[in-house]
N, C-alpha and C positions, 0 to 999 in steps of 0.2 A: 721461859718454859719451852722446851722443845715440842715441836708439832708431833702429835700422835697420828699415826697413819690412818686410824679408823675414825677420827673425829676432826671436823673442820675447825679452824681457829676463829678468825675475825668474821664479822658479818660482811655481806656483799657491799661493794662500793663501785665507784666509777671504773676502777681498774678491771674488776671482774666482768662488768658488762661490756667494756671495750674489748676485752679478750674474747668474749663470746661473739661479738660483731666481727672482729677480725678473723676469728676461726671460721665463721660462716662465709667469709669472703676468701676462704683458703684456696680458691682456684689460682690465686696469685701466691707464689712461693714466699714473697716478702710478707704478705699479710699473715700467712700461716706461721712463719717463723716468729713474727712479732707477737702473735697470739700465744704461741707456746711459751715464749719468754714471760709474758704477763701471767700466764696460768701458773708457771712454776714459781714466780715471785709472790704469788698470792697465797695466803693461808686460809682462804675461804673454802677451799676444796680439800678433800682427803688425798692421800698419796695415790690411792686407787683411781680416783677421778682424774688426776693429773696424768697418770700412766695411760689410761684409756684415751684421753684427748690427744695425747702425744703420739700414740701408736696406730690409731685407726687409719690415718692417711698413708703413712709409709708402708704399713702392712698391706693395705688394700692395693696400693700401687705395685707392690712386690708380687702379690698374687696375680695381678693383671699381667705383669711382665713375664712371669714364669709359667703361666698357663698356656699350653699350646692351643692355638686356634683363636684365642682372645685377641692376640696382637693384630689380627686381620680386621678388627672392628673399625668402623668409620670414625673420623675425628669427632663427629657430633656425639657419638656414643661414649667415646673416651672422655670428652668434656663433661658429659652428664654424670659419668661415674666419679670424676674428680669433684664435681659440685656436690654430689651426694655424700662423698667421703669427707667433705668439709662441713656439711650441714648436720650430719648425724651426730658427731661429737659436740657440736655447738648446742644442739637441742638437748642432748644428754646433760651437759654442764648447766644449762639454764634450768632444767628440771631439778637437778641436784641442788642448785643454788637456792631455789624456791623452798626446798624442803628444810633448809637449815635456818 
């Protein structure tokens, strides 16, 4: 049966929780990519959940790079933004996983 975009499939398992942990560690590009792969392989989230988790980090970084004045921020501020951009979708997915 094909996955409906508005309803999750299987209940959460180890793969889903590993994806959330890796996504939260997304300050590393390798952890972020591994998390996104696990998220898209899972049927525990809806299509919308997967899209949100996938796009928050790249869109956030794109906004940062294209915003005049923001590129003058300190490395600590940029790192904090990257950490927040990885934690926000991880928390979102964890909350969504608990609801199903």
